[in-house]
N, C-alpha and C positions, 0 to 999 in steps of 0.2 A: 258551416257556422252553427246551424241549428243542432247538429249532433253534439258539438262541443258544449253548447248551452244546456242540452239535456243531461250530458255527463256531469256538468257542474252542479245542476240541480239535484241529481242523484247523490253526488258526494255530499252536498250540503245537507240533504235529508238524512243520509246515513250517519253523519257526524253530529246530528242535533243533540243527542244524549251526551256525547263527549263534550261538546261545546257548553252545554248547560252545566255540567259538573265542573268544568274548568273555570267557568265564569264565577261560580260560587266559591271555588277555592281561591281564585285570584282576589276576590273581595276580602277573604280571610287573611291572605298574605299581606294585603295593603294595610291591615290594622297593626301589624307588627314590624314591617320592614323598616319603618322610620326609627325604630329603637335600636337597630343593629349597629354594633361597633362602639368604639370609645367616645364618639361624638353623637351617638344616638340620643334622641329626645324621649321625653316621657309621654305617657298616655293617661288621660283622665277618664275613668269609667264611672258613670253616674247611674244609680239604679232608680226605680220608680219612686223611692222615698227621698231622693236627693242625697243619699249617702254616696260619697266619692272615694275612689281608690286611685292614687297617683303612682304609676309604676312604669318602668321600661322592661319589665320581666315578661318575656313572650308567653310563657305558660300561664301566668296570672291573667294576662289580657285575654287569651283564648278561652280560658276557663270561665271568665266573667261575661264575655259577649254573648248576645242572644242570637242563635241561628238554629233553624230547624231543617236546613237543607241537608239531605243525607250525605252528599259528596263532601260538604264542608265538615260535617260531623266525623266523617272518616278520617280526615286530616287531623282534626282536633284530638280524636282518640289516639292517633299515632303520637302526637305531641305529648299527651298525658303519659303514654307508655314510655317515651324517652325520659320524661321527668322522673317517673318511678324507678326506672332501671339505672339511669345515669345521673340525673339531677342537673344536667347542663346541656347546651347545644340545641335547645328547643327552637329558638328563633332561626338559627342556621338551617335546621331541618325544614321548617316552614318555608323559608325562602327558596331552598333547593328544590323542594317538591313542587312549588309553584312554577319555578323556572323550567324544570323538566317537562311539566305538562304543557306549558305555553309553547315550548319548542316542538314538543311531540305533536301538538295540534297543527302547527305549521307544516310539519312533515306529512301528516295525514291528509291535510288539504291539498298537498302537492300530488297525492295519490300513492304514497308509500303505505303498504299494508301494515295494519296495526301490529300484527304479531312479529313482523320484522323490526318495527320500532322497539317493541318490548325486548326482543333478543339482543338488539344493539345496546340498549340501556343496561341490561343485565351484564353483558360482556364488558361494557365500559366501567361499570361500578366495580366489577371484580378486578380489573386492571388497576384502578385507582387504589383499591385496598391493598393490593400487592405492592404498589409504590409506597404507600404509607408505612407498611410493615418493613420495607427496605430502608426507608429514610428516617424512621423514628429513632429518637435518642433515649436510651434507658437511663433513668435517674439513679445515681449512686452517691456515695460519700464524696467522690472526687468532683462531682458537679452539683452538689446539693443546693447551691445558690439558685438553680433552676426552679426549685420548689417555691422559693419566695417570689420569684418572678411570675410564676403561674398563678399563685394566690393573689398577687397584686393586680394582675390583669383581670382575673375572674371576679375580683371584688370591686371592679370598675374604678380602680386606682384609688380606693379608700385605704390609706396606709394603716389606720387603726384596726380595721377589720382584718386586713391581710396579715398584720403582725400577730393578732390574736389567733388566727387560724394556724399560722406556723408554730406558734408557741404551744398550742394544744396538740399539734401533730407530734412535736418533740416529746411531750408528756406521754402520749399514747404509745408511741414507738412504731417502727416500720413493720414489725411482725403483725401487730394488731391491724394496722392500716391495710395490710395485704390480705387480711382475712375476709373471705367473700361474704361471710355472714354479718360482718361489722359495717355499719353505714356511718361514716364520719359526720355527715350532715345532721344526723340525729343528736349530735352533741350541742347543737345550737339551741339556746333558750332565749326567747324574746320576752322581756319583762318591761312594760311601760313604766317610765319614771324611775328606773333603777340606774345603776352605773355599769358601764361596759367593763368586762373583766374576763380573765381566764382562770379557772380553778382546777386543781388536780383532784378529781373526784366528781361526785354527782351533787347537783344543786336542786333542792326541792323548794318550789315557791309556795311554801305552806307554813302555817303557824301551828305548833303542837298544841293539843287540847289542854295540856297541864303545865305549860311554861309561859311566863309573862315577861321574863327578863333574859338577857344574854346568858348563854350557858355553853359550857364545853365539856364534852364527855370523852374520856380516853379509853382505848381498848374496849370498844362497844360491841356487844353481842346483839345481832339484829335479826328480827323475824319479819317476813313479808307475807301478809295475808291478802290474797287476791279474792276477797269475798267480803260480805257483810259480817260484822261481829255482833250479831243481834238475833233475836227470835224471828222466825219466819213470819211473814205477814199473814199467812193462812192461819197460823196459830192465834194470832191476835184477833182475827175476825171471829173466831169461835169462842171468845170470852163470854158471850151471852148464855152459853150452855154450861151445865155442870161439868160434863166431861171435857169441854173445851177449856174451862178454867183450870181443871186438874192438869191437863196437858201443858197449859201455859206455865203453871207453877213448876212443873217438872223441867220444862225448857229453861226457865230462869235459873234453876239450880245447876243445870248442865253448863249454861253460859258462865255462871259464877265459878264453876269448877275449872273450866278452861282458863279463865283469867288467873285463878290461883296457880294452875299448872305453869302458866307463862312466867309468873312471879318466881315460883320455885326453880324454874330453869335459869333464873338470873338473866333474863333478857333485858337489855337496856333500852332498846328502841323497837317499837312495833309500828310498822307501816301498814295501813289498811286501805283497801280499795274503796270501801263505803263506810257507813256509819258504825259507831260503837255503842253497845248497850250501856245506859247510864250506870247500872249496878256493876257491870264488868269494868267500866271506866274507873269507878271509885276504887275497886280492888287493885287495878293496875297502877293507879296513882299512888295508893298507899304503899305499894311494893316498889316504888321508884322507877317504874317503867314509863319512859317518855312515849306518848301515843300521838300519832299523826293519822287522821282519817281523811277520806275522800281524796286520796292521792291519785293523780292521773295514771292510767294504766301504763302509758309509755314511760313515766318516771319510775313507777314500781319496777318495771322490767330493767331499767338502767341501774337502779339501786341494787336489785337482786343480782344482776350480772357482776357489778363492781364488787359487791361484798361476798360473793360466793354463796348466796342464799338460793334455796329452791322455793318458788312461789307456792303457797299453800291455799287450799280451800278449807273452809271451817270444818268439814267432815274429817279432815286429817288430824284435828285436835283431839279426837278420840284415842289417838296413838299414845303409847307410853312416852315418858320423858326422854329416855335414851334414843328412841327412834326420832322424836321431834328435834333433838339436838342436831341430827344430821341435816335438817332442813334450814338451820340457822347459818348466818354468815357473820363475818367480823370486819370491823374497820378500826384503824388506829385512832381515828379522831372523828367526832361529830360535833359541829359547831352550829349553834343557833344564834342568829343576828335578829334581835327583837325589833330594831328600827326598820330593817328591810323585810322582816318576816320571811326569812330564808333559812333553810337548813343545809349545811354543807357536810356531806359525808366524804371524808378524805381517807386516802390510802387503804382502800378496801382490800380484802384478801382474795378477791376473785380476779376479774379481768381489769387491766389498767383502763382508766377512763378520765376524760377531761370535759369540763363544761365551759362553753363560751357563751357569756351573756351579752346580748346586744340590746341596746335600749335607746329611747329618744323621748322627747317631751310629750309627743302625741301618739295615739295608737296607730294611725295611718303610717307615720314615718317609721315607727318601731317595726311594723310588719314588713315594710319595704326593706329595712336594714336586715331583717331576718332572711328575706328572700335572697338578698345579695350575699350574705354570709353563707347560706346553704349552698348556693352556686359555687362559691369559692372553695368550700370544704369538699364538695363533690369533685371539682376539678383537680384539686390537690391530691385527693386519694387516687383518682384514676391516673394521674401523672406518675405517681409512685408505683402503681401496680402495672401499668402498661406502657410507660414511656411518653415522650412528648414529640411534637412536630412543630416546625416554624409556624408562627401565627400571623396575624395581620392580613390574611388572605393570600400570603405568599405561597403556601403549599398548593392551594387551589389553582393559582395561576400557573405554577410549575407543572402540575398534573395535566392541566388543560393543554399546555404547549406540548407535553410529551405524548398525549393521546393523539394529537394531530399527526405525529410521526407514525404511531401505531396504526392509524386509520388507513395508511397506504397499503397495508398488508391484508386489509379486510376486503373480501369479495362479496358481492351480493348487496341487497338493499338494506341489510341490517347496519351497514355503515351509516345510514341516515339516523338510526337510533343512537349510534355512537356519537354522532354530531350533537345530539341533544345533551349528552353528558359534557362534551367539550364546552358548549355554550353555557350550560347551567352552572358549571364550576366557577365561572367568572362572576356570576351574579352576586354572591355575598360580598366580594371585594368591591364591585361596582356600586353596590348599595351603601357600603361603609364610606366610600369616597363621596358619594352623593350626600350622605348624611353629614359629612364634614364640610360641605359647602364648595367642593371642587367639581370641575368638569370630569365626570367619571371616565368617559371614553378617551379623553386626552391624557389623563393620568395613567390609564391602563396601557396605552401605546408607549408612554415614556418608560414605564416599568418593564414591559416586554423588550423594548429596544435596549435599555440599559443592561438587562440580563444577558442579552446576546453579546453586546460589546464587552462587558466585564467578565463574561463567561462564569456567571454566578447563578445558582439555582433559585435562591429564595429571597427575592427582592420585593419590597413593598414600600409604603410611604409612612412618614410621620403624619398622622391624621390631623395634627394641629398646624404644622408648617407646610406640609405638602412635599417635603424633601424626600428623596429616595434613599432607603437604607437596606442593608443586609439584615434580615430578621434574626439570623443565627448570631451574628456579631452583637446585635442589640439585645440579645437574649429575650426575644419576644416569642413565647411558646404557648401552644395549646395542647391539652391532653390528646394523645393519638386515638384512644378508644372513643372519646366523645365525637371526633370527626368520623370515625368508621361507623359508629352507631347511627349518627344523623344521616349519613349517606345511604346506609342500608335501608333505613326506614323511609327515606325520601323515595328510593327506588321501589320499595314495596307499595307505597301509596300510588306512585305513578302507574305501576303495573295494574293495580286493582282498579283504578279509574279508567285506564285505557281499555280494559277488558269489558267494561260495561257498554253493551251495544244498544240497550233499550231500557227505558224507565217506564215501569207500569205501576198503576195504582192498585194496591192490594184491597182485600175485602174490608168493609167497614167492621170495626170491632163492636160487638154487642155488649154494652156496659150494663144492661139490665140483669 
């Protein structure tokens, strides 16, 4: 008996670092798991000044919460990576990673070697990815209705947002959406107090310096200056000296000559990253050039891409007119709405583009709508690029059941790591059921039993009524790549945490 107790104490001590990290990760998972699924609830995050964010977006919650634990930060960094690369699936990733580690800890406490658990998890993830690749449905013209379904589900069943996303996708076209350098979610613009809408082209939430009323410009020649159109600050500081004054006056003449060059080029619209020199501004206005300054860099890039412009630095203005013409772009129409203080650049001669404006009466709700719309846009783009799989947790339940059969062919202790995947795959479904107010284990048993009786692969429930449905028949789909990416990153986090054997305090940093 004493030997067994000693062995237990050794195991407990050996796993103390792992337990510490998993406890921290579990606390992070608990902050977002209640938001999962169509019936997930919101979370209110309040900062030290009383400012509140209300959201059920997993990445927003994790980005805003305060935690200094390195294990928790590791998970949060993986979630941020998922958001940057995919734009969706962050909550699923968090829940999967937490479940994998919880089951792995149980296996380790039973005496299963850590490296065997890791091998089993890696093997299980690879099998699941192969199943997804086999079962995914490629979106084409014959089943294009799937795109609307994906957008609707990802937009949390907000019909107005999902319709806007689909309309914008039609404007942009399949070829552009399949372009790896194009990010559909960048088309979303959140403008508080405006009106929701979809526009063919780029919308700038800016007022031109020399327009006060509504204005429409046809066949516009456009220049994009990614720089300040003014004299360098260093030159201004030297005005107190005679040589400094001379250099300043020379710089003024150069700036004026650049403005005259732009007028002679018959540029109609000048978009500038920063401020415009007042004397240059007067010359440009007299030459009927519409000038917009302090445009966000992201909007400058969109306008340049859509119109076929090359973004200039002011040093390029030394070039001759024929060379500079090659840097300009064209748009069939530029419309300024004075009431909304918005500029719409339509039908540019570069890449097709569409802008989706989401808005609400308050900033908090507007930002939440923006997050929802970006998730829906990202999901739709990946559905088009890489296909879809049945949603509602049906795919995960099917994979879990299939892995049980594969487990029989595994020899050695890595089968216990395989078990971690089998159990973790059920967790997102169980959490969605729980968030919907049903008994999760009871519903899971009903779904598994019904699948066997009906000989169907992808059964899940209606999360409002609790009735069982075939997700393929109901056209409930998720993007395949979002699932794969979330699963891979959850596995990477689990492996990284499981490999940590000891936590040591590093040297104190000398700040002096």
